[in-house]
N, CA, C and O of each residue as an XYZ file, in Angstrom:
312
protein
N       5.242    -13.425      8.185
C       4.869    -14.242      8.118
C       4.306    -15.248      9.204
O       5.167    -15.792      9.896
N       2.292    -15.740      9.582
C       1.942    -16.335     10.708
C       1.480    -17.224      9.837
O       1.208    -16.790      8.718
N       1.341    -18.202     10.024
C       0.375    -19.295      9.626
C      -0.765    -19.033     11.127
O      -0.564    -18.594     12.259
N      -1.959    -19.551     10.416
C      -3.636    -20.537     11.585
C      -4.114    -21.538     11.091
O      -3.411    -21.901     10.148
N      -4.921    -22.144     11.245
C      -5.984    -23.715     11.166
C      -6.850    -22.163     11.406
O      -6.820    -21.183     12.151
N      -7.810    -22.842      9.923
C      -8.946    -22.095      9.948
C      -9.921    -22.375     10.778
O     -10.906    -21.676     11.013
N      -9.588    -23.638     11.328
C     -10.564    -23.698     12.741
C      -9.979    -22.665     13.542
O     -11.066    -22.479     14.089
N      -9.242    -21.831     14.100
C      -8.272    -21.038     14.965
C      -8.385    -19.402     14.755
O      -8.278    -18.413     15.480
N      -8.697    -19.701     13.180
C      -8.802    -18.042     12.625
C     -10.588    -18.114     13.113
O     -10.725    -17.188     13.913
N     -11.612    -18.662     12.980
C     -13.009    -18.988     13.071
C     -13.093    -18.206     14.517
O     -13.417    -17.025     14.647
N     -12.594    -19.463     15.985
C     -12.446    -18.904     16.964
C     -11.396    -17.400     17.531
O     -11.549    -16.479     18.333
N     -10.420    -17.809     16.655
C      -9.630    -16.403     17.695
C      -9.475    -14.790     16.612
O      -8.482    -14.062     16.586
N     -11.217    -14.523     15.546
C     -11.182    -13.971     14.696
C     -10.358    -12.445     15.512
O      -9.166    -12.197     15.327
N     -11.165    -11.676     16.288
C     -10.544    -10.718     16.795
C      -9.251    -10.174     16.904
O      -8.759     -9.142     16.447
N      -8.695    -11.303     17.776
C      -7.053    -11.253     18.036
C      -6.481    -11.609     17.124
O      -5.276    -11.375     17.033
N      -7.450    -12.577     15.748
C      -6.132    -12.486     14.611
C      -6.617    -10.948     14.056
O      -5.643    -10.907     13.305
N      -7.323     -9.597     13.777
C      -7.395     -9.015     12.871
C      -6.593     -8.068     13.892
O      -5.792     -7.269     13.406
N      -6.792     -8.125     15.460
C      -5.840     -6.833     15.520
C      -4.548     -6.849     15.648
O      -3.938     -5.825     15.955
N      -3.710     -8.457     15.348
C      -2.609     -8.189     14.860
C      -2.056     -8.370     13.454
O      -0.972     -8.761     13.022
N      -3.607     -7.790     12.685
C      -3.465     -8.156     10.863
C      -3.566     -5.912     10.789
O      -3.151     -5.019     10.050
N      -4.150     -6.002     11.711
C      -4.530     -3.972     12.608
C      -2.141     -3.208     12.451
O      -1.364     -2.352     12.028
N      -2.283     -4.259     13.076
C      -0.553     -4.006     13.891
C       0.213     -4.311     12.801
O       1.120     -3.506     12.593
N       0.078     -5.687     11.665
C       0.952     -5.102     10.180
C       1.501     -6.082     10.336
O       2.640     -5.793      9.972
N       1.525     -7.986     10.895
C       0.909     -8.440     10.587
C       0.619     -9.396      9.621
O      -0.376     -9.814     10.213
N       0.672    -10.197      8.467
C       0.122    -10.918      7.201
C      -0.272    -12.714      8.188
O       0.561    -12.952      9.062
N      -0.696    -13.119      8.127
C      -1.452    -14.287      8.367
C      -2.212    -14.871      7.209
O      -3.038    -14.369      6.446
N      -1.509    -16.512      7.329
C      -1.997    -17.411      6.648
C      -2.612    -18.167      6.445
O      -1.894    -19.150      6.627
N      -4.130    -18.720      5.982
C      -5.355    -19.518      6.703
C      -4.947    -20.865      5.739
O      -4.762    -20.846      4.522
N      -4.867    -21.962      6.591
C      -4.917    -22.274      6.762
C      -5.775    -24.044      7.080
O      -5.942    -24.678      8.122
N      -6.088    -24.294      5.843
C      -7.532    -25.789      5.646
C      -6.100    -27.101      5.230
O      -5.275    -27.323      4.343
N      -6.682    -27.819      6.922
C      -5.967    -29.128      6.331
C      -5.099    -29.370      5.421
O      -5.163    -29.970      4.348
N      -3.451    -28.298      6.522
C      -2.510    -27.615      6.404
C      -2.293    -27.523      5.627
O      -1.231    -28.124      5.460
N      -2.836    -26.774      4.183
C      -2.540    -26.159      3.409
C      -3.634    -24.846      2.753
O      -4.855    -24.860      2.905
N      -3.031    -24.000      2.177
C      -2.669    -22.142      2.912
C      -3.934    -21.671      1.351
O      -3.717    -21.609      0.141
N      -5.395    -21.392      2.303
C      -6.421    -21.077      1.369
C      -6.326    -19.907      1.736
O      -6.289    -19.212      0.721
N      -6.236    -18.977      3.100
C      -6.530    -17.635      2.369
C      -5.024    -16.655      3.363
O      -4.441    -17.062      4.368
N      -4.771    -15.248      2.552
C      -4.252    -14.699      3.486
C      -4.867    -13.213      3.479
O      -5.444    -12.670      2.537
N      -4.489    -12.450      5.330
C      -5.214    -12.048      5.944
C      -4.521    -10.282      5.572
O      -4.248     -9.981      6.734
N      -4.165     -9.216      4.858
C      -2.597     -8.608      4.831
C      -3.382     -7.282      5.227
O      -4.397     -6.897      4.648
N      -2.799     -6.668      6.245
C      -3.437     -4.838      6.276
C      -3.615     -3.905      4.963
O      -2.745     -3.193      4.461
N      -4.654     -4.042      4.625
C      -5.100     -3.369      3.762
C      -4.155     -1.406      3.668
O      -4.635     -0.844      2.684
N      -3.825     -1.111      3.893
C      -2.835      0.312      4.908
C      -1.525      0.295      4.512
O      -0.889      1.253      4.074
N      -1.140     -0.842      4.684
C       0.084     -1.058      3.988
C       0.737      0.191      3.033
O       1.261      1.303      3.109
N       0.268     -0.933      2.010
C       0.571     -0.108      0.560
C       0.658      1.688      0.295
O       1.408      2.604     -0.041
N      -0.504      1.404      0.665
C      -1.753      3.294      0.624
C      -0.149      3.564      1.168
O       0.731      3.681      0.315
N       0.280      3.683      2.987
C       0.569      3.797      3.193
C       1.712      4.573      3.090
O       1.885      5.755      3.387
N       2.679      3.519      2.503
C       4.377      3.810      1.568
C       3.563      4.219      0.000
O       2.937      5.258      0.210
N       3.443      3.944     -0.884
C       2.756      4.830     -2.103
C       3.003      7.022     -1.547
O       3.822      7.887     -1.858
N       1.449      6.972     -0.425
C       1.738      8.010     -0.352
C       2.988      8.711     -0.014
O       3.374      9.585     -0.791
N       3.765      8.408      1.190
C       5.886      9.122      1.311
C       6.064      8.601      0.462
O       6.183      7.664      1.252
N       6.321      7.946     -0.999
C       6.427      7.722     -2.165
C       6.379      9.146     -3.587
O       7.128      9.529     -4.486
N       5.014      9.512     -3.036
C       4.488     10.294     -3.152
C       5.066     11.692     -3.313
O       5.518     12.285     -4.292
N       4.910     12.017     -2.071
C       6.040     13.293     -0.451
C       6.367     13.635     -1.167
O       6.099     14.493     -2.009
N       8.048     12.026     -0.624
C       9.155     11.981     -1.253
C       9.436     12.762     -2.708
O       9.663     13.971     -2.749
N       9.398     12.027     -3.732
C       8.846     12.582     -4.687
C       8.754     14.417     -5.956
O       9.250     15.129     -6.830
N       7.301     14.045     -4.643
C       7.060     16.581     -5.467
C       8.652     16.830     -3.919
O       9.713     17.431     -4.086
N       8.461     16.546     -3.404
C       9.745     17.673     -2.495
C      11.234     17.605     -3.564
O      11.799     18.601     -4.017
N      11.663     16.108     -3.803
C      12.334     16.113     -4.871
C      12.607     17.094     -5.561
O      13.644     17.755     -5.628
N      11.238     17.223     -6.305
C      11.140     18.098     -7.572
C      10.696     19.846     -7.431
O      10.432     20.533     -8.418
N      10.682     20.412     -5.862
C      10.431     20.517     -5.671
C      11.408     21.718     -5.496
O      11.122     22.845     -5.898
N      12.694     21.378     -4.811
C      14.204     21.240     -4.795
C      15.249     21.634     -6.375
O      16.185     22.356     -6.718
N      14.459     20.759     -6.851
C      15.006     20.960     -8.947
C      14.248     22.627     -8.631
O      13.309     23.069     -7.968
N      15.765     23.391     -9.947
C      15.728     24.259    -10.163
C      15.471     24.073    -11.714
O      16.305     23.589    -12.479
N      13.551     24.752    -12.278
C      12.779     24.629    -13.687
C      14.138     24.491    -14.599
O      15.239     24.696    -14.089
N      13.988     24.121    -16.015
C      15.382     24.182    -16.896
C      14.455     24.648    -18.405
O      13.322     24.638    -18.886
N      15.348     24.894    -18.586
C      14.838     25.749    -20.306
C      14.299     27.732    -20.689
O      14.847     28.777    -20.337
N      13.015     27.475    -21.542
C      12.885     29.392    -21.974
C      11.762     28.407    -21.623
O      11.697     27.254    -22.050
N      10.553     29.219    -20.480
C       8.750     28.599    -20.637
C       8.594     30.113    -21.408
O       8.656     31.234    -20.905
N       8.331     29.643    -23.059
C       8.039     30.685    -23.551
C       7.035     30.700    -24.401
O       7.000     31.430    -25.391
N       6.459     30.176    -24.187
C       5.238     29.472    -24.120
C       3.985     29.470    -23.870
O       4.060     29.312    -22.651
N       2.484     29.545    -24.167
C       1.410     29.850    -23.675
C       0.223     27.895    -23.698
O       0.263     26.799    -24.256
N      -0.320     28.381    -23.046
C      -1.039     26.336    -21.869
C      -1.331     26.511    -23.220
O      -0.355     26.056    -23.816
N      -2.477     27.094    -24.354
C      -3.126     27.364    -25.654
C      -2.789     26.343    -26.637
O      -3.445     25.429    -27.138
N      -1.391     26.810    -26.800
C      -0.571     25.901    -28.007
C      -0.044     24.593    -27.409
O       0.656     23.992    -28.224
N      -0.169     23.983    -26.248
C       0.091     22.872    -26.001
C      -1.633     21.961    -26.673
O      -1.543     20.749    -26.871
N      -2.508     22.400    -26.846
C      -3.394     21.059    -26.839
C      -4.474     21.650    -28.088
O      -5.191     22.627    -27.874
N      -4.479     20.769    -29.667
C      -5.002     20.724    -30.156
C      -6.555     21.912    -30.806
O      -7.397     22.024    -29.915
N      -6.730     22.280    -31.426
C      -8.365     22.811    -31.786
C      -9.297     21.970    -32.089
O     -10.434     22.372    -32.337
């Protein structure tokens, strides 16, 4: 994670966004104090999708246990 002054962030905003798209998180400083953090949005979504894919793959490899002699209607109350 790197830091950048607010004035430099304003001046080099296009370059800053390119770095964020590449995966970098940038903290913006004003008078030496952090005021904002710019981070890629896709990183959490991609990690969650990958975790979901791995979980489903693992579950699909496990055999079903127990007797399944119930009907769907029996699961719900009227």
